TORVEX-217567 format. One record per atom (N, C-alpha, C, O): residue in one letter; residue number from 1; atom name; x, y, z. Coordinates in Angstrom, 1 decimal, always signed. Layout:
<rs>
  code  pos  site      xx      yy      zz
     A  NUM    CA       X       Y       Z
...
</rs>
This chain:
<rs>
  code  pos  site      xx      yy      zz
     S    1     N   -24.7   -21.9   +18.9
     S    1    CA   -24.1   -22.4   +20.2
     S    1     C   -24.4   -23.9   +20.4
     S    1     O   -24.1   -24.4   +21.5
     D    2     N   -24.9   -24.5   +19.5
     D    2    CA   -24.8   -25.9   +19.4
     D    2     C   -24.2   -26.5   +18.5
     D    2     O   -24.5   -27.7   +18.2
     G    3     N   -23.2   -25.7   +18.0
     G    3    CA   -22.0   -26.4   +17.4
     G    3     C   -22.4   -26.8   +16.0
     G    3     O   -21.6   -27.4   +15.4
     D    4     N   -23.8   -26.6   +15.2
     D    4    CA   -23.9   -27.0   +14.3
     D    4     C   -23.5   -25.9   +12.6
     D    4     O   -23.7   -26.1   +11.4
     D    5     N   -22.9   -24.6   +13.3
     D    5    CA   -22.4   -23.7   +12.7
     D    5     C   -23.7   -23.1   +11.7
     D    5     O   -23.5   -22.7   +10.5
     M    6     N   -24.7   -23.0   +12.2
     M    6    CA   -26.2   -22.5   +11.8
     M    6     C   -26.4   -21.5   +12.8
     M    6     O   -26.1   -21.6   +14.0
     P    7     N   -27.0   -20.3   +12.3
     P    7    CA   -27.5   -19.5   +13.5
     P    7     C   -28.8   -20.2   +14.4
     P    7     O   -29.7   -21.0   +14.0
     D    8     N   -28.5   -19.8   +15.7
     D    8    CA   -29.5   -20.2   +16.5
     D    8     C   -30.5   -19.2   +17.0
     D    8     O   -31.3   -19.6   +17.8
     G    9     N   -30.5   -18.2   +16.7
     G    9    CA   -31.2   -16.8   +17.0
     G    9     C   -31.5   -15.9   +15.8
     G    9     O   -31.7   -16.2   +14.6
     T   10     N   -31.6   -14.5   +16.3
     T   10    CA   -31.5   -13.7   +15.4
     T   10     C   -30.4   -13.4   +14.6
     T   10     O   -29.3   -13.6   +15.3
     T   11     N   -30.3   -13.0   +13.2
     T   11    CA   -29.1   -12.4   +12.5
     T   11     C   -29.2   -11.4   +12.0
     T   11     O   -30.3   -10.9   +11.7
     E   12     N   -27.6   -10.8   +11.7
     E   12    CA   -27.9    -9.3   +11.2
     E   12     C   -27.2    -9.5    +9.6
     E   12     O   -26.4   -10.3    +9.1
     K   13     N   -27.9    -8.5    +9.0
     K   13    CA   -27.5    -8.4    +7.7
     K   13     C   -27.1    -7.0    +7.5
     K   13     O   -27.7    -6.1    +8.0
     S   14     N   -25.9    -7.0    +6.6
     S   14    CA   -25.8    -5.4    +6.5
     S   14     C   -24.9    -5.6    +5.2
     S   14     O   -24.6    -6.7    +4.7
     T   15     N   -24.4    -4.5    +4.7
     T   15    CA   -23.7    -4.1    +3.6
     T   15     C   -22.8    -3.1    +3.9
     T   15     O   -23.1    -2.0    +4.4
     V   16     N   -21.3    -3.5    +3.6
     V   16    CA   -20.5    -2.6    +3.8
     V   16     C   -19.2    -2.6    +2.7
     V   16     O   -18.9    -3.7    +2.2
     E   17     N   -18.7    -1.7    +2.6
     E   17    CA   -17.7    -1.4    +1.5
     E   17     C   -16.2    -1.8    +2.2
     E   17     O   -15.7    -1.1    +3.1
     L   18     N   -15.7    -3.0    +1.5
     L   18    CA   -14.5    -3.2    +1.9
     L   18     C   -13.3    -2.7    +1.0
     L   18     O   -13.4    -2.8    -0.2
     E   19     N   -12.3    -2.3    +1.6
     E   19    CA   -11.1    -1.9    +0.9
     E   19     C    -9.9    -2.2    +1.6
     E   19     O   -10.0    -2.4    +2.8
     R   20     N    -8.8    -2.2    +1.1
     R   20    CA    -7.3    -2.5    +1.7
     R   20     C    -7.1    -2.0    +3.1
     R   20     O    -6.8    -2.8    +4.0
     T   21     N    -7.2    -0.9    +3.1
     T   21    CA    -6.8    -0.2    +4.3
     T   21     C    -8.0    +0.2    +5.4
     T   21     O    -7.7    +0.9    +6.4
     K   22     N    -9.2    -0.3    +5.1
     K   22    CA   -10.5    +0.1    +6.1
     K   22     C   -10.7    -1.1    +6.8
     K   22     O   -10.8    -2.1    +6.2
     S   23     N   -10.9    -1.0    +8.0
     S   23    CA   -11.0    -1.7    +9.1
     S   23     C   -12.5    -2.3    +9.2
     S   23     O   -13.4    -1.6    +8.6
     L   24     N   -13.0    -3.5    +9.8
     L   24    CA   -14.3    -3.8    +9.6
     L   24     C   -14.6    -4.3   +11.2
     L   24     O   -14.1    -5.4   +11.6
     D   25     N   -15.4    -3.3   +11.9
     D   25    CA   -15.8    -4.0   +13.1
     D   25     C   -16.5    -5.0   +13.5
     D   25     O   -17.7    -4.9   +13.2
     L   26     N   -16.1    -6.1   +14.1
     L   26    CA   -17.1    -7.2   +14.4
     L   26     C   -17.0    -7.4   +15.7
     L   26     O   -16.0    -7.2   +16.4
     T   27     N   -18.4    -8.1   +16.4
     T   27    CA   -18.7    -8.5   +17.7
     T   27     C   -18.7    -9.8   +17.7
     T   27     O   -19.3   -10.5   +16.9
     F   28     N   -17.8   -10.4   +18.7
     F   28    CA   -17.8   -12.1   +18.8
     F   28     C   -18.6   -12.1   +20.1
     F   28     O   -18.4   -11.2   +20.9
     K   29     N   -19.3   -12.8   +20.4
     K   29    CA   -20.2   -13.5   +21.5
     K   29     C   -19.2   -14.3   +22.3
     K   29     O   -18.6   -15.1   +21.7
     P   30     N   -18.9   -14.2   +23.4
     P   30    CA   -18.3   -15.3   +24.1
     P   30     C   -19.1   -16.9   +24.2
     P   30     O   -20.3   -17.1   +24.7
     G   31     N   -18.4   -17.9   +23.9
     G   31    CA   -19.1   -19.3   +24.2
     G   31     C   -19.8   -19.5   +22.8
     G   31     O   -20.3   -20.6   +22.8
     T   32     N   -19.9   -18.8   +21.7
     T   32    CA   -20.5   -19.5   +20.6
     T   32     C   -19.8   -19.0   +19.4
     T   32     O   -19.3   -17.8   +19.3
     T   33     N   -19.8   -19.9   +18.3
     T   33    CA   -19.1   -19.5   +16.9
     T   33     C   -19.8   -18.6   +16.2
     T   33     O   -21.0   -18.6   +16.0
     T   34     N   -19.0   -17.7   +15.6
     T   34    CA   -19.4   -16.8   +15.0
     T   34     C   -19.3   -16.9   +13.5
     T   34     O   -18.2   -17.2   +13.1
     V   35     N   -20.2   -16.7   +12.6
     V   35    CA   -20.2   -17.1   +11.4
     V   35     C   -20.6   -15.8   +10.2
     V   35     O   -21.7   -15.3   +10.2
     I   36     N   -19.8   -15.6    +9.7
     I   36    CA   -19.7   -14.5    +8.7
     I   36     C   -19.8   -15.1    +7.4
     I   36     O   -19.1   -16.0    +7.0
     S   37     N   -20.7   -14.5    +6.6
     S   37    CA   -20.9   -14.8    +5.1
     S   37     C   -21.0   -13.6    +4.4
     S   37     O   -21.7   -12.7    +4.7
     M   38     N   -20.0   -13.6    +3.3
     M   38    CA   -19.8   -12.5    +2.5
     M   38     C   -19.9   -12.7    +1.2
     M   38     O   -19.3   -13.6    +0.8
     K   39     N   -20.8   -12.0    +0.3
     K   39    CA   -21.0   -12.0    -0.8
     K   39     C   -20.9   -10.9    -1.7
     K   39     O   -21.7   -10.0    -1.4
     L   40     N   -20.1   -10.6    -2.9
     L   40    CA   -19.7    -9.3    -3.6
     L   40     C   -20.9    -8.9    -4.2
     L   40     O   -21.5    -9.6    -5.0
     T   41     N   -21.3    -7.6    -4.0
     T   41    CA   -22.5    -7.4    -4.5
     T   41     C   -22.1    -6.5    -5.9
     T   41     O   -22.8    -6.3    -6.9
     K   42     N   -20.9    -5.9    -5.5
     K   42    CA   -20.6    -4.8    -6.8
     K   42     C   -19.0    -4.5    -6.7
     K   42     O   -18.5    -3.9    -5.8
     K   43     N   -18.4    -4.9    -7.6
     K   43    CA   -16.9    -4.9    -8.0
     K   43     C   -16.6    -3.1    -7.7
     K   43     O   -17.3    -2.3    -8.0
     G   44     N   -15.5    -3.0    -7.0
     G   44    CA   -15.1    -1.7    -7.2
     G   44     C   -14.1    -1.2    -8.0
     G   44     O   -13.5    -2.0    -8.7
     T   45     N   -13.9    +0.0    -8.1
     T   45    CA   -13.0    +0.4    -9.1
     T   45     C   -11.6    -0.2    -8.9
     T   45     O   -11.3    -0.3    -7.7
     P   46     N   -10.8    -0.5    -9.7
     P   46    CA    -9.4    -1.1    -9.7
     P   46     C    -8.6    +0.1    -8.9
     P   46     O    -8.7    +1.3    -9.2
     Y   47     N    -7.7    -0.3    -7.9
     Y   47    CA    -6.7    +0.8    -7.5
     Y   47     C    -6.2    +1.6    -8.2
     Y   47     O    -6.2    +2.8    -7.9
     W   48     N    -5.6    +1.1    -9.3
     W   48    CA    -4.8    +1.8   -10.3
     W   48     C    -5.6    +3.0   -11.3
     W   48     O    -5.1    +3.8   -12.1
     D   49     N    -7.0    +2.8   -11.1
     D   49    CA    -7.5    +3.8   -11.8
     D   49     C    -8.5    +4.7   -10.7
     D   49     O    -9.7    +5.1   -10.9
     R   50     N    -7.8    +4.8    -9.7
     R   50    CA    -8.5    +5.9    -8.3
     R   50     C    -7.7    +7.2    -8.2
     R   50     O    -6.6    +7.2    -8.8
     P   51     N    -8.0    +8.0    -7.7
     P   51    CA    -7.3    +9.3    -7.3
     P   51     C    -7.1    +9.0    -5.9
     P   51     O    -7.8    +8.2    -5.3
     D   52     N    -6.0    +9.7    -5.3
     D   52    CA    -6.3    +9.3    -3.7
     D   52     C    -5.7   +10.6    -3.3
     D   52     O    -4.5   +10.9    -3.5
     L   53     N    -6.8   +11.6    -2.5
     L   53    CA    -6.2   +12.8    -1.9
     L   53     C    -5.6   +12.3    -0.6
     L   53     O    -6.0   +11.3    -0.1
     G   54     N    -4.6   +13.1    -0.1
     G   54    CA    -4.0   +13.0    +1.1
     G   54     C    -3.4   +14.1    +1.6
     G   54     O    -3.0   +14.9    +0.8
     I   55     N    -3.4   +14.0    +3.0
     I   55    CA    -2.6   +15.1    +3.7
     I   55     C    -2.0   +14.4    +4.7
     I   55     O    -2.4   +13.3    +5.2
     G   56     N    -0.5   +15.1    +5.4
     G   56    CA    -0.3   +14.7    +6.5
     G   56     C    -0.2   +16.1    +7.5
     G   56     O    -0.8   +17.2    +7.4
     K   57     N    +0.8   +15.6    +8.4
     K   57    CA    +1.1   +16.5    +9.5
     K   57     C    +1.8   +17.8    +9.2
     K   57     O    +1.8   +18.8    +9.9
     G   58     N    +2.6   +17.6    +8.1
     G   58    CA    +3.5   +18.7    +7.8
     G   58     C    +2.6   +19.5    +6.6
     G   58     O    +3.0   +20.5    +6.2
     D   59     N    +1.4   +18.9    +6.2
     D   59    CA    +0.6   +19.6    +5.1
     D   59     C    -0.2   +20.8    +5.9
     D   59     O    -0.6   +21.9    +5.4
     V   60     N    -0.3   +20.5    +7.1
     V   60    CA    -1.5   +21.5    +7.6
     V   60     C    -0.6   +22.4    +8.7
     V   60     O    +0.2   +22.1    +9.6
     R   61     N    -1.2   +23.9    +8.4
     R   61    CA    -0.1   +25.0    +9.3
     R   61     C    -1.2   +25.9    +9.7
     R   61     O    -2.0   +26.4    +9.0
     V   62     N    -1.1   +25.9   +11.0
     V   62    CA    -2.1   +27.1   +11.7
     V   62     C    -1.4   +28.3   +12.2
     V   62     O    -0.4   +28.3   +13.0
     S   63     N    -2.0   +29.3   +11.6
     S   63    CA    -1.4   +30.5   +12.3
     S   63     C    -2.6   +31.3   +12.7
     S   63     O    -3.5   +31.6   +11.9
     G   64     N    -2.7   +31.7   +13.9
     G   64    CA    -3.9   +32.5   +14.7
     G   64     C    -5.3   +31.5   +14.2
     G   64     O    -5.4   +30.3   +14.6
     R   65     N    -6.1   +32.2   +13.4
     R   65    CA    -7.4   +31.7   +13.4
     R   65     C    -7.6   +31.3   +11.7
     R   65     O    -8.7   +31.1   +11.1
     T   66     N    -6.1   +31.1   +11.0
     T   66    CA    -6.3   +30.5    +9.8
     T   66     C    -5.2   +29.2    +9.6
     T   66     O    -4.1   +29.0   +10.1
     V   67     N    -6.0   +28.4    +8.8
     V   67    CA    -5.1   +27.1    +8.9
     V   67     C    -5.3   +27.1    +7.3
     V   67     O    -6.3   +27.5    +6.6
     E   68     N    -3.9   +26.6    +6.7
     E   68    CA    -3.4   +26.6    +5.6
     E   68     C    -3.2   +25.2    +5.2
     E   68     O    -2.4   +24.6    +6.0
     V   69     N    -3.7   +24.3    +4.2
     V   69    CA    -3.6   +22.9    +4.1
     V   69     C    -3.0   +22.8    +2.5
     V   69     O    -3.5   +23.4    +1.6
     T   70     N    -1.8   +21.8    +2.5
     T   70    CA    -1.5   +21.4    +1.2
     T   70     C    -2.1   +19.7    +0.9
     T   70     O    -1.9   +18.7    +1.5
     V   71     N    -2.8   +19.8    +0.0
     V   71    CA    -3.8   +18.7    -0.4
     V   71     C    -2.8   +18.2    -1.5
     V   71     O    -2.3   +19.0    -2.3
     H   72     N    -2.4   +16.7    -1.4
     H   72    CA    -1.8   +16.1    -2.5
     H   72     C    -2.8   +15.2    -2.9
     H   72     O    -3.6   +14.6    -2.2
     N   73     N    -2.6   +14.9    -4.5
     N   73    CA    -3.2   +13.6    -5.1
     N   73     C    -2.2   +12.6    -5.2
     N   73     O    -1.4   +13.0    -6.0
     L   74     N    -2.1   +11.3    -4.7
     L   74    CA    -1.5   +10.7    -4.8
     L   74     C    -1.7    +9.4    -5.7
     L   74     O    -1.0    +8.4    -5.8
     G   75     N    -2.8    +9.6    -6.2
     G   75    CA    -3.3    +8.6    -7.0
     G   75     C    -2.9    +8.5    -8.7
     G   75     O    -2.2    +9.4    -9.2
     S   76     N    -3.3    +7.6    -9.4
     S   76    CA    -3.2    +7.8   -10.8
     S   76     C    -4.1    +8.0   -11.9
     S   76     O    -4.0    +7.7   -13.1
     V   77     N    -4.9    +8.7   -11.3
     V   77    CA    -5.8    +9.4   -12.1
     V   77     C    -6.1   +10.9   -11.3
     V   77     O    -6.0   +11.1   -10.1
     D   78     N    -6.5   +11.7   -12.2
     D   78    CA    -7.0   +13.1   -11.5
     D   78     C    -8.0   +12.9   -10.5
     D   78     O    -8.5   +11.8   -10.4
     S   79     N    -8.2   +13.7    -9.9
     S   79    CA    -9.1   +13.8    -8.8
     S   79     C   -10.2   +15.0    -9.2
     S   79     O   -10.0   +16.1    -9.8
     K   80     N   -11.3   +14.4    -8.6
     K   80    CA   -12.6   +15.4    -9.2
     K   80     C   -12.6   +16.7    -8.0
     K   80     O   -11.9   +16.5    -7.0
     A   81     N   -13.2   +17.7    -8.1
     A   81    CA   -13.4   +18.6    -6.9
     A   81     C   -13.8   +18.1    -5.5
     A   81     O   -14.8   +17.4    -5.4
     A   82     N   -13.2   +18.3    -4.4
     A   82    CA   -13.6   +17.9    -3.3
     A   82     C   -14.1   +19.0    -2.2
     A   82     O   -14.3   +20.2    -2.5
     V   83     N   -14.1   +18.5    -0.9
     V   83    CA   -14.1   +19.4    +0.1
     V   83     C   -13.3   +19.3    +1.1
     V   83     O   -13.1   +18.1    +1.3
     L   84     N   -12.6   +20.1    +2.0
     L   84    CA   -11.7   +20.0    +3.0
     L   84     C   -12.8   +20.6    +4.3
     L   84     O   -13.7   +21.4    +4.2
     A   85     N   -12.5   +19.7    +5.3
     A   85    CA   -13.3   +20.3    +6.4
     A   85     C   -12.7   +20.4    +7.6
     A   85     O   -12.0   +19.5    +8.0
     L   86     N   -12.9   +21.4    +8.4
     L   86    CA   -12.5   +21.4    +9.8
     L   86     C   -13.4   +21.0   +11.0
     L   86     O   -14.1   +21.9   +11.4
     V   87     N   -13.3   +19.9   +11.6
     V   87    CA   -14.2   +19.2   +12.3
     V   87     C   -13.8   +19.3   +13.7
     V   87     O   -12.7   +19.2   +14.1
     D   88     N   -14.9   +19.6   +14.6
     D   88    CA   -14.5   +19.4   +15.9
     D   88     C   -14.5   +18.3   +16.8
     D   88     O   -14.8   +17.3   +16.3
     G   89     N   -14.1   +18.4   +18.1
     G   89    CA   -13.9   +16.7   +18.7
     G   89     C   -15.0   +16.0   +18.8
     G   89     O   -14.9   +14.9   +19.3
     N   90     N   -16.4   +16.6   +18.3
     N   90    CA   -17.4   +16.0   +18.5
     N   90     C   -18.0   +15.3   +17.0
     N   90     O   -19.0   +14.6   +16.9
     G   91     N   -17.1   +15.8   +16.1
     G   91    CA   -17.4   +15.2   +14.9
     G   91     C   -18.5   +16.5   +14.2
     G   91     O   -18.9   +16.1   +13.1
     A   92     N   -19.0   +17.6   +14.5
     A   92    CA   -19.5   +18.4   +13.7
     A   92     C   -18.7   +19.3   +12.9
     A   92     O   -17.6   +19.6   +13.4
     T   93     N   -19.0   +19.8   +11.8
     T   93    CA   -18.2   +20.6   +10.8
     T   93     C   -18.0   +22.0   +11.4
     T   93     O   -18.9   +22.5   +11.9
     I   94     N   -17.1   +22.6   +11.3
     I   94    CA   -17.0   +24.0   +12.0
     I   94     C   -17.0   +24.7   +10.4
     I   94     O   -17.9   +25.4   +10.0
     V   95     N   -16.1   +24.5    +9.7
     V   95    CA   -16.0   +25.4    +8.5
     V   95     C   -15.8   +24.6    +7.1
     V   95     O   -15.6   +23.4    +7.4
     Q   96     N   -15.9   +24.8    +6.2
     Q   96    CA   -15.3   +23.8    +5.1
     Q   96     C   -14.8   +24.8    +3.9
     Q   96     O   -15.2   +25.9    +3.9
     A   97     N   -14.0   +24.2    +2.8
     A   97    CA   -13.5   +25.0    +1.9
     A   97     C   -13.4   +24.0    +0.6
     A   97     O   -13.5   +22.9    +1.0
     D   98     N   -13.3   +24.3    -0.8
     D   98    CA   -13.6   +23.8    -1.5
     D   98     C   -12.2   +23.2    -2.1
     D   98     O   -11.4   +24.1    -2.3
     I   99     N   -11.8   +22.0    -2.3
     I   99    CA   -10.5   +21.4    -2.9
     I   99     C   -10.8   +21.4    -4.3
     I   99     O   -11.8   +20.9    -4.8
     P  100     N    -9.8   +22.1    -5.2
     P  100    CA    -9.9   +22.0    -6.7
     P  100     C    -9.6   +20.8    -7.3
     P  100     O    -8.6   +20.2    -6.7
     A  101     N   -10.0   +20.3    -8.3
     A  101    CA    -9.6   +19.0    -9.0
     A  101     C    -8.0   +19.1    -8.9
     A  101     O    -7.6   +20.3    -8.9
     I  102     N    -7.1   +18.1    -8.8
     I  102    CA    -6.0   +17.6    -8.8
     I  102     C    -5.3   +16.6    -9.8
     I  102     O    -5.4   +15.4    -9.8
     R  103     N    -4.7   +17.3   -10.5
     R  103    CA    -4.0   +16.3   -11.7
     R  103     C    -3.5   +15.1   -10.8
     R  103     O    -3.4   +15.3    -9.6
     A  104     N    -3.3   +13.6   -11.4
     A  104    CA    -2.4   +13.0   -11.1
     A  104     C    -0.9   +12.9   -11.4
     A  104     O    -0.4   +13.0   -12.5
     P  105     N    -0.2   +12.6   -10.5
     P  105    CA    +1.4   +12.6   -10.6
     P  105     C    +2.1   +11.8   -11.4
     P  105     O    +3.0   +11.1   -10.9
     L  106     N    +1.6   +11.7   -12.7
     L  106    CA    +2.1   +10.7   -13.6
     L  106     C    +3.5   +10.9   -14.1
     L  106     O    +4.1   +10.0   -14.6
     D  107     N    +3.9   +12.1   -13.8
     D  107    CA    +5.3   +12.5   -14.3
     D  107     C    +6.3   +12.3   -13.0
     D  107     O    +7.5   +12.7   -13.1
     L  108     N    +5.6   +11.7   -11.7
     L  108    CA    +6.2   +11.5   -10.5
     L  108     C    +6.7   +13.0    -9.7
     L  108     O    +7.5   +13.0    -8.8
     S  109     N    +6.1   +13.9   -10.3
     S  109    CA    +6.3   +15.1    -9.3
     S  109     C    +5.1   +15.4    -8.7
     S  109     O    +4.0   +15.4    -9.3
     P  110     N    +5.3   +15.8    -7.6
     P  110    CA    +3.9   +16.3    -6.5
     P  110     C    +2.9   +16.9    -7.5
     P  110     O    +3.2   +17.6    -8.5
     K  111     N    +1.8   +16.7    -6.9
     K  111    CA    +0.5   +17.4    -7.6
     K  111     C    -0.2   +17.8    -6.5
     K  111     O    -0.7   +16.9    -5.8
     T  112     N    -0.4   +19.0    -6.2
     T  112    CA    -1.2   +19.6    -4.8
     T  112     C    -2.0   +20.7    -5.2
     T  112     O    -1.9   +21.2    -6.3
     A  113     N    -2.8   +21.0    -4.3
     A  113    CA    -3.7   +22.3    -4.0
     A  113     C    -3.5   +22.8    -2.9
     A  113     O    -3.4   +22.0    -2.0
     E  114     N    -3.4   +23.9    -2.6
     E  114    CA    -3.3   +24.8    -1.6
     E  114     C    -4.8   +25.1    -1.0
     E  114     O    -5.6   +25.3    -1.8
     V  115     N    -5.1   +25.0    +0.3
     V  115    CA    -6.5   +25.1    +0.7
     V  115     C    -6.3   +26.3    +1.7
     V  115     O    -5.1   +26.5    +1.9
     T  116     N    -6.9   +26.9    +2.2
     T  116    CA    -7.1   +28.0    +3.2
     T  116     C    -8.4   +28.1    +4.0
     T  116     O    -9.4   +28.7    +3.5
     I  117     N    -8.4   +27.5    +5.3
     I  117    CA    -9.7   +27.9    +5.8
     I  117     C    -9.6   +28.9    +7.0
     I  117     O    -8.5   +29.1    +7.6
     T  118     N   -10.5   +29.6    +7.3
     T  118    CA   -10.6   +30.6    +8.4
     T  118     C   -11.3   +30.3    +9.4
     T  118     O   -12.5   +30.3    +9.1
     I  119     N   -11.1   +30.0   +10.9
     I  119    CA   -11.6   +29.5   +11.8
     I  119     C   -12.5   +30.7   +12.3
     I  119     O   -12.0   +31.7   +12.7
     P  120     N   -14.0   +30.5   +12.2
     P  120    CA   -14.9   +31.4   +12.6
     P  120     C   -14.5   +31.9   +14.0
     P  120     O   -14.0   +31.1   +14.8
     A  121     N   -14.7   +33.3   +14.3
     A  121    CA   -14.4   +33.7   +15.8
     A  121     C   -15.1   +33.2   +17.0
     A  121     O   -14.7   +33.4   +18.1
     N  122     N   -16.4   +32.5   +16.8
     N  122    CA   -17.2   +31.9   +17.7
     N  122     C   -17.0   +30.3   +18.0
     N  122     O   -17.6   +29.7   +18.8
     A  123     N   -16.1   +30.0   +16.9
     A  123    CA   -15.7   +28.5   +17.0
     A  123     C   -14.7   +27.8   +18.1
     A  123     O   -13.6   +28.4   +18.3
     K  124     N   -15.0   +26.8   +18.6
     K  124    CA   -14.0   +26.3   +19.6
     K  124     C   -13.3   +25.1   +18.9
     K  124     O   -13.9   +24.0   +18.9
     P  125     N   -12.0   +25.2   +18.4
     P  125    CA   -11.4   +24.3   +17.7
     P  125     C   -10.6   +23.1   +18.5
     P  125     O    -9.8   +22.4   +18.0
     D  126     N   -10.9   +23.0   +19.8
     D  126    CA   -10.2   +22.1   +20.7
     D  126     C   -10.7   +20.7   +20.4
     D  126     O   -11.9   +20.4   +20.6
     G  127     N    -9.6   +19.9   +19.9
     G  127    CA    -9.7   +18.5   +19.6
     G  127     C   -10.2   +18.5   +17.7
     G  127     O   -10.7   +17.5   +17.2
     A  128     N    -9.9   +19.7   +17.2
     A  128    CA   -10.4   +19.8   +15.9
     A  128     C    -9.4   +19.0   +14.9
     A  128     O    -8.3   +18.8   +15.3
     R  129     N    -9.9   +18.7   +13.9
     R  129    CA    -8.9   +18.2   +12.9
     R  129     C    -9.5   +18.3   +11.5
     R  129     O   -10.7   +18.4   +11.3
     V  130     N    -8.4   +18.2   +10.5
     V  130    CA    -8.8   +18.6    +9.4
     V  130     C    -9.0   +17.5    +8.4
     V  130     O    -8.1   +16.7    +8.2
     V  131     N   -10.4   +17.3    +7.7
     V  131    CA   -10.6   +16.2    +7.0
     V  131     C   -11.0   +16.4    +5.4
     V  131     O   -11.8   +17.1    +5.0
     V  132     N   -10.2   +15.6    +4.7
     V  132    CA   -10.4   +15.5    +3.2
     V  132     C   -11.4   +14.8    +2.8
     V  132     O   -11.3   +13.6    +3.1
     D  133     N   -12.8   +15.4    +1.9
     D  133    CA   -13.6   +14.7    +1.5
     D  133     C   -14.4   +13.9    +2.4
     D  133     O   -14.9   +12.8    +2.1
     P  134     N   -14.7   +14.6    +3.9
     P  134    CA   -15.5   +14.1    +4.7
     P  134     C   -16.9   +13.2    +4.4
     P  134     O   -17.5   +12.5    +5.2
     G  135     N   -17.4   +13.6    +3.1
     G  135    CA   -18.7   +12.9    +2.9
     G  135     C   -18.3   +11.8    +2.0
     G  135     O   -19.3   +11.1    +1.5
     E  136     N   -17.0   +11.4    +1.6
     E  136    CA   -16.6   +10.1    +1.0
     E  136     C   -17.3   +10.1    -0.3
     E  136     O   -17.8    +9.1    -0.7
     T  137     N   -17.2   +11.4    -1.1
     T  137    CA   -17.9   +11.5    -2.5
     T  137     C   -17.1   +10.8    -3.4
     T  137     O   -17.6   +10.6    -4.5
     M  138     N   -15.8   +10.5    -3.1
     M  138    CA   -15.0    +9.8    -4.2
     M  138     C   -14.4    +8.7    -3.6
     M  138     O   -14.1    +8.6    -2.4
     E  139     N   -14.3    +7.6    -4.6
     E  139    CA   -13.7    +6.5    -4.4
     E  139     C   -12.0    +6.6    -4.4
     E  139     O   -11.4    +6.8    -5.5
     E  140     N   -11.2    +6.3    -3.4
     E  140    CA    -9.9    +6.6    -3.0
     E  140     C    -9.0    +5.0    -3.0
     E  140     O    -9.4    +3.8    -3.0
     I  141     N    -7.9    +5.6    -3.1
     I  141    CA    -7.0    +4.3    -2.7
     I  141     C    -7.2    +4.1    -1.4
     I  141     O    -7.6    +3.0    -1.1
     T  142     N    -7.0    +4.8    -0.5
     T  142    CA    -7.4    +4.7    +1.0
     T  142     C    -7.9    +6.0    +1.5
     T  142     O    -7.8    +7.0    +0.8
     R  143     N    -8.5    +6.1    +2.8
     R  143    CA    -8.9    +7.3    +3.6
     R  143     C    -8.0    +7.4    +4.7
     R  143     O    -8.2    +8.3    +5.6
     N  144     N    -7.0    +6.5    +4.9
     N  144    CA    -6.0    +6.5    +6.0
     N  144     C    -5.3    +7.8    +5.7
     N  144     O    -4.5    +8.0    +6.6
     N  145     N    -5.2    +8.5    +4.9
     N  145    CA    -4.1    +9.9    +5.0
     N  145     C    -5.2   +11.0    +4.5
     N  145     O    -4.8   +11.7    +3.5
     N  146     N    -6.4   +11.1    +5.0
     N  146    CA    -7.4   +12.2    +4.7
     N  146     C    -7.7   +12.8    +6.0
     N  146     O    -8.7   +13.5    +6.0
     V  147     N    -7.1   +12.8    +7.3
     V  147    CA    -7.3   +13.1    +8.4
     V  147     C    -6.1   +13.6    +9.2
     V  147     O    -5.2   +12.8    +9.3
     V  148     N    -6.0   +15.0    +9.9
     V  148    CA    -5.0   +15.4   +10.4
     V  148     C    -5.3   +16.2   +11.8
     V  148     O    -6.0   +17.3   +11.6
     G  149     N    -5.0   +16.0   +12.7
     G  149    CA    -5.2   +16.8   +13.8
     G  149     C    -4.5   +18.1   +14.1
     G  149     O    -3.3   +18.2   +14.2
     L  150     N    -5.3   +19.1   +14.3
     L  150    CA    -4.6   +20.5   +14.6
     L  150     C    -3.6   +20.2   +15.8
     L  150     O    -3.7   +19.2   +16.5
     K  151     N    -2.8   +21.0   +15.9
     K  151    CA    -1.8   +21.1   +17.0
     K  151     C    -2.4   +22.0   +18.1
     K  151     O    -1.7   +22.2   +19.2
</rs>
């Protein structure tokens, strides 16, 4: 606040994972200069060496208590096995199913896996969404294509 671009009070230190399509939440206090210092601690995997599991609205079909999902690998390497979860409006997992490993579409033909989830009878799927790899166990090109809300 005194104009020397040095912290006048307490500072925060955190480690965040940066990627092209991921946002970073920052808080700017009024009337002060905010100084952000960043240091690379570990190089990530190049994007061309990553799988990219993804789903779109047309890939999620609901019929009664059955949810059928077509999961795509859009990356340039085979994906490992992952998890598909149905998550309620509060972020709690209702049910999950395994996604098998999916080959990379190196021949430019879609590579997919069909995953079926049955919503438990006692579950309330209001505001629910389908989430690919909710534990973020796989380093992907983007996670922007990993969530679709139920209709």
